[in-house]
C-alpha positions in Angstrom: -22.6 77.9 46.8 -23.4 76.7 42.6 -20.6 74.7 42.3 -21.7 72.4 45.3 -25.0 72.6 43.6 -23.4 71.7 40.1 -21.0 69.1 41.2 -24.2 67.2 42.9 -26.2 67.6 39.4 -23.1 66.1 37.8 -23.0 63.3 40.0 -26.8 62.7 39.6 -26.7 62.8 36.0 -23.6 60.5 35.8 -25.5 58.1 37.9 -28.6 57.9 36.2 -26.5 57.7 32.8 -24.6 54.9 34.1 -28.0 53.0 35.3 -29.7 53.6 32.1 -26.3 52.1 30.2 -26.0 49.1 32.5 -29.9 48.3 31.9 -29.5 48.4 28.4 -26.1 46.3 28.2 -28.2 44.0 30.3 -31.4 43.8 28.2 -29.0 43.4 24.7 -27.1 40.0 26.4 -30.2 38.6 28.5 -31.9 39.4 25.0 -29.3 37.3 22.7 -28.4 34.8 25.7 -32.3 33.9 25.9 -32.1 34.0 22.1 -29.7 31.0 21.9 -31.5 28.6 23.6 -34.7 28.8 21.0 -35.0 27.2 17.6 -34.4 30.5 16.2 -34.1 29.9 12.5 -31.9 32.6 12.0 -29.7 31.7 15.1 -29.4 28.4 13.8 -28.6 29.5 10.3 -25.8 31.9 11.7 -24.3 29.3 14.0 -24.5 26.6 11.6 -22.6 29.1 8.8 -20.0 29.9 11.4 -19.7 26.2 12.2 -20.8 26.7 16.0 -23.8 25.4 16.3 -23.0 22.9 18.9 -21.5 26.0 20.8 -25.0 28.3 20.8 -26.2 27.3 24.4 -23.1 27.6 26.0 -22.1 30.9 24.6 -26.0 31.4 25.7 -25.1 30.2 28.9 -22.2 32.7 29.2 -24.1 35.7 28.1 -27.0 35.2 30.9 -24.1 34.5 33.7 -22.4 37.7 32.7 -25.7 39.6 32.9 -25.9 38.1 36.5 -22.6 39.1 37.2 -22.7 42.3 35.6 -25.7 43.5 37.6 -24.0 42.7 41.0 -22.0 45.7 41.9 -19.1 43.6 43.7 -18.9 41.5 40.5 -19.6 44.3 38.2 -16.0 44.1 36.6 -16.2 40.1 35.9 -19.2 40.5 34.2 -17.6 43.3 31.9 -14.4 41.2 31.1 -16.7 38.4 30.5 -19.2 40.4 28.3 -15.7 41.7 26.5 -14.5 38.1 26.1 -18.1 37.2 23.8 -17.7 40.5 22.1 -13.8 39.8 21.2 -15.4 36.0 20.0 -18.1 37.6 18.2 -15.7 40.4 16.3 -13.4 37.2 15.0 -15.9 35.3 13.8 -17.6 38.4 11.8 -14.0 39.4 10.6 -13.5 35.7 10.0 -16.8 35.7 7.2 -16.2 39.1 5.9 -19.0 39.9 8.1 -19.7 43.6 9.5 -18.8 44.1 13.3 -19.3 47.6 14.3 -22.3 46.6 16.3 -20.0 44.4 18.6 -16.9 47.2 18.9 -19.4 49.6 19.7 -20.9 47.1 22.4 -17.3 46.8 23.9 -16.7 50.5 23.6 -19.9 51.3 25.4 -19.4 48.8 28.5 -16.0 50.2 29.4 -16.7 53.8 29.1 -19.5 53.2 31.3 -17.5 51.4 33.6 -14.2 53.9 33.6 -15.9 57.0 33.2 -19.6 57.1 34.6 -19.7 54.1 37.2 -20.0 55.7 40.7 -17.4 55.2 43.3 -14.6 54.1 40.3 -11.2 56.1 39.8 -12.0 57.9 37.1 -15.7 57.9 37.1 -15.6 59.7 40.7 -14.4 63.6 41.3 
């Protein structure tokens, strides 16, 4: 009897954690995606330095598309793959310009740990 209650608590904690992490990832990508459509001085300076100024709106649109896909359960995997591609590009740029890339790497790890181990119904995320 106690193992059933413990299993139910574990499943509930896993679902709550999954939801919190999804929310955090969505907020990060939505914020940075929208920011790329503004004339923020830091965004313009960075994208100019990286020679990507003409691509900032495209990257922002892809981030917003990723947010939409990531929020829909049936397309969550596509959103995760899209975010991974965006972060791989960001990591490449930061490595090329000898800048720190730990945040981007951490985001990719969190996305996949959340998807593989916490998402309800996934092979690794279910009992």
